[in-house]
N, C-alpha and C positions, 0 to 999 in steps of 0.2 A: 278411545279404547280399541284395541286390535280385534279383528274378527276371530273368535274362538269357537267356530262351529264344530260340533261333535257329530260324527256319523253314528247315530244310535243303532242302526241296523248292523254296522260293522262291529261295534262293541258288544252287542247282544250275541252276534255270531261267535266272537272270540270266547265269550262266557258260556256258549252253548245254551242260550236261552231263547226260546221261541216267544216273540212278542206280537201282539195284534197291532193293527195300524193305530188304534186308539192309544195303546200303551206307548208306542214309538213316539207319537206326538206329545203325550203327557211327559214322558221321561226327557224328551228333547227340551221341553220348556223348563223342566226342573234343572237340567244340566246347564242351561243358559243362565239360570239364576245363580247356580254355584259358581260359574265362571265370572259373573259380575262381582260376587263377593271376593273372589280371589284377586280380581283386578283392583278392588278397593284396598285390599291388604298390601298390594304392591306400591300403593301411594304413600304408605306410612313411612315417616322419616326414621330410619334406624341407625343413623350416623352416630358412631361412638358407643353403640351397644354391642357388647361381646356376645358372640353366638354361643348358645347353650343347647344341650340335649335334655336337660332336666332343670326344673325351676329351683331346686335346691341342690347342694353338693351331695354327691353319692360316694360312699366309702364302705368297704367291707369291714365288719367287726369280726375279728378273728380272735378266738380264745386259744389258750395253750391246749394242745392235744395230749392230755394226760389221762391215765386210767382212773376210773371212778368206781366206787363200790357198786355192785349190781344186785339184782334180786336173787335170792337163794332158790334152789330147785324146789324145795318144800313149799316155799311161798308161791312159786309159779304154779305148781301142780295143785295147790289148795282149791282153786276154783275150776280146775279142768273137768270137763264133763266125762272124759274117758282117759284113763291112764293105766300104764302097766310097766313093770320093771323100772320105775322111776322116770318114765318118759311119757310124753303126751301122745295119745293114739288118735289118729284121724282116719276117716273112711278112705278106702282104696279108690283111686281115681283113674288108674290105668289097668286095662286087662292084660294079663300075662299070657 
């Protein structure tokens, strides 16, 4: 296995994270474990296996874009807490 040492201080600096010496040592050990797992994956024989980005096929389901009947104004305003002139009234949010 090739040497995959990771400079934890450098990576922490890139991420703008301040780490103590104990954290640097602990994360270094954890990252070495991750790199060992990656090395094991590179040993897997994938000859004849097609590369994929998803486990199953992905396709868009598109329906016809056609007008559909909507809700009437009366039905919409039936549960409105405040209404006037056949419209929904809301509190003012911008000072004039």
